[in-house]
N, C-alpha and C positions, 0 to 999 in steps of 0.2 A: 515470279508472279507478283510484282509490286502492287498492282491494283486490286488484287484478289480480296484483301481484307480491309479495303478502304471504307470510310464512312463519309461519303461526299454530301454536300449540301442538299442534293436532290432527294436523299434518303431521310432527311430530318423533317419533322413537323416543326414549323416555325410560327405560323400565324395562330392567334388566339381562337379564331373561328374554326380552324381545323381541330384544335384541342377540344373545344366545346362540342363539336360534332361527334367526336369519338367518345367523350364522356356521356353525352346524352343518348346516343344510339348504339354504343358498343356494349359488349358483354365483359364481365369482370372475371379476372383470374387472380387468385391470391396465393401467396406463399410466404414463408417467414421473412424473406428478404425484401420483397416488394409486392405491390398490387399493380395490376396492369389492366388497362381497358383496351379491348381489341374490336376493331370494326372492319368488316370485309367490304371493300369498295368494289365498284364496277369499272370505273374508267381510270384507275390509277396505273401508272407505268413504273412499278417497283414498290417494294414495301416502304412505308414511312414510319419513322420512330421518333417519339418525343419524350422528354423527361421533365417531370415537375418534382421539385424537392421542397417540402414545406419549411418555413422558417423555424418551426419548432425543433428541427433536427440540428440547428446550430447557426452560427454566423456564416457569412458568405464563403469564407475559406473552406469550412467543413462541407457546406452544401456543394460547392464546386468539386471538391475531392470525391464526394459520393457520385456526382454526375459523371466525372471522368472514369471512375471505376466501372460504373454501369455501362457507359458508352463503350468501353473497351470490351466488356463481356458480350455486349450485343454485336459489336463489330466482328468479333471472332466467330460468331455463329450466324451472321446475317445471311450467308449464302444458303442456309437451310430453311429460310422462310419463303413461302410463296409470295409472288409479287403484288398481290392485290390487297394486302393488309395495311391498316393504319393502327399503330399501337402507341399508347401513352403509358409510360412506366413511372410509378410513384414509389421511389425507394423508401424503405424503412430504415431506422437507425442501425439495424443489424448489417446493412449493406456496407457500412464504413469499416467494420472489423472482420467481415466474412472473408475467408480465403477466396482467391480469384477462381479456383476450380469450382467452388460451390456457387459462385455467381454465374459462371458459365453453365453449370448443370441446371440451375433454375431457369435461365434464359432458354436453354435447349428444351426444357419441359414445356415452357410457354409456347415456343415455336412449334413443337410437335402437336400441342393441343390445337393451335390455330390451323395447322396444315390438315389435321384430322377432321376438323369440323367444317371444312369448306366444301 
């Protein structure tokens, strides 16, 4: 199943207006590794995930590494999220050193919370 764990462009939040909408209208979920803003949509065809990493966490190399680690954790668990969610994940500095299993566990908790509240 090569496409099972993909993270295609249609799943990504890319436009600043989409990010702003999730921040303004969504609910917040916090854990030691990241904060997430979740918005249940009505006409979305699939979950949409975006990442924002503040400059205070480091230079571009460090921020990109954090994004790659978070994207991988989300990619592994994406099939467990219902299709109508838009989520923006703001990683914290702990995301850089946390084991991959812990990242996946926190993403799984986020997705379970989203699926339970819909």
